[in-house]
N, C-alpha and C positions, 0 to 999 in steps of 0.2 A: 697852889693854883699852877696851873697848865699853862703853860708859855708859848706853845703849840700853837699860829697865827693860821689857820684855817680860813679856806673863800669860798667854799662854797660847804654844802649842808645836803647828803641823800639817806632818805626812809625806806625804808618795809613799809607799807599800810598795814596789814594786818594786825595786831599786838601792838602795833605803834604807832600807827597815822591817828588811823579806827583803833575801839577795844574791841574784846578779844568777844570773840561768841556768848564766852564764860562769862564775862562780864554785862555784857546784858540780855542774856537769854529772859531771866526773874522781870526785867522790866518788859520784854514784849508780852512775856506770859500775862500780865498782867494787864497790861493795855489792849488782850485780844482778849481778855476772859476766860485764858486755858487753867486748866486747874496745873497746881504747882511739880513743875517737875516732866510735864510734857517735852520740855529739853530736855533731853539725858545729859548728863555728863558735864562736870564742870573742871576738868582738864588737873594742874596746878594749884588750881583755886579750891580744892577739896579731894586734898591727898589723901590716895588710896581706896578712894571711892569711886575709880574713873578706871572700867576693866582697858576702855580703849585703849586711854591715853598710857596706860601703862607699857601696854603693848606696842604701841609707838617707841616711847622709850626704851625696851629691849631692844627696837631694833626689829620689830615684827613686821611694822608696816612703815609705812610712810607718813609725810606729815599730812600732803592731800588727801589720803587716802582717809585719814585719820579723820579730817573736816567731812570728807562725802560721807562717810558710815554716820559720824554723829548729826548728819542731815536728813541722812535717810533714818534716822529710829524717829527725830522731833518728824518728820512726816507724816509714819506708820502709828507715834502716840496722834494724830491730830492733829498737828501742828498746820492749820491753812496755806495751801501756796500763795492767799489771796488775787490770784492775778498773774502771780510771778512763775517764770520756769521753771526757779528751784528755793526752797525754800532758804536758803541762807541771803538768798533776793529781800525777800517777804521776810526776815529776823531785823534786817539791815536797814530795810527801804521803810519799816512803818514809817508814820507818821511818830512823834513825839520819842520815839525813840533814841536817847541820846548817844550817838554811836565815834562822835567821835574824839579822842583824845583831847582835853584843855591844854596839856602843857604842851603838844605838840603840835599845834595849835597853834601858841601861841608862839615857840620857836620859830615857825614857817615865817607867819608874819616876819618877826621883830630880822630873821634872815632877809625876808627881801624887801623890808624898807632899808636896811642896810648897806643895800646893793651884791648882795652873796648872790652866787648860784642855786637855785636850789632847785632837787629832782625826787622822783621815786622810783626806784628798783623791787620789783616786788614780782613774785609767780602766780598770782591767784586773782589781782583786783578786776582784769576785763570779761576774765570766766566768768567768776561770780556774784558780780556786778553789773558787767553788763557796762559796753565805752557810753550807747547814748546819757545814761543815767550820771555815770564817772562824770560827763563833758558840761552834764546841766546843774552838777555841784557848783556853791558858791565858792568852794578853796582850787577849783582843779585850774583857775587863773594864777593862782600863786603859782603854781611850778615849771620851772622851763623844758624840763622832759620828764617823761615817763616810759619806761622803761617795763614792761611786761611779758614775762612767759609764756603767756598762752596766747602770746600772739607775737614772739619770736621765736618759738620755739625750742629756747635754751633756759633753765633752770638752774635758780642758786642751789646750789654753789661753785656750779661750772663754772668755773673762773674766766667762759666768755661773755659771761652776762654783765662781768664785771667791766671786765675789758670795752665792751657797749657803750656802757653805762659812763666810764669815766672821760672816754671817749666825747661825747655827746657835753657831758657837762663842760667838756674845753678846759679843765682845768689837770693839776700833778696831781695823779694818786694822791699824795699826801700833801694835797693840802684837802682835799676832800671827808669829811666829818659822815660817815656811815653808820645807820642806827637798824638792830635788827632783832628780834624775839627770839629765832634759833641759835644756838651756839654754835652749828656747821657754820650757818650762813656767814656768821662771826667771821669767826676760822678763814673761809671765804675768803672774806672781805681783805682781812690780815695778809691774806698771801696776793693779793692783788693791793696791798698797799696802799687800801684807805689806811683811813683812821676811824676803826670799827672798835665801838661800842655796842652792847650787852643792854636791851634791857630785858629787865627783869619782871612778867608780870603780875610778882606778887608783891612788886614795890619797884612801881616804872620811875616813881620821877626821879632817881638820884641822878640815871643815867639826862637825862635835858640837862642840870646845872651844869652837869660835866660835857656835853657841848655847849652850852653858853660856854665855859671857859673856855675853850678851844677853837672859836670862832669870837672870840675876845664878844659876847653882849652882854655879859654883866651879871 
């Protein structure tokens, strides 16, 4: 059992608070009546079959480049925009697609009810989903702060992004639990002094249990 008593929770969004596009792609295809495989690529959920993901792992593409290419391929295969400016918005904002990771939402709600500080540190949320939509979501009011690189032009793992989040969380870095799915960004959090935890998309549940230990949430 971890004895560290943290007073704040800082979450990445994509893959952490939201499920990954890999996890919701099948549901999106079914709801839109699209042939299976219209949205190409399942990253680490289907190891060895996603050439673009392999290029990212080999350092030949950035994470952002991977997701932009993922989206472009889906659109080229006939995935409809449904009036949205990007296919990523179309996927995540399709009614019926269950995008929120339940364990993350439960953790955020429990942290809020306990009076802990709650924040988001993300690279893409507003860029991919749009601030107007984000602010309209029920969960938006849970968060005390939202730091997004698409608005401040500083991306994780640049330590300045973490420093801005720490300052706005108004807590010592060592009292903030930070969860991210990208190991490089987790290391950036460690460098900034945060209690940095890695979410592994193939087995995401355990990281939330660890976070609860740090936050004394049971």
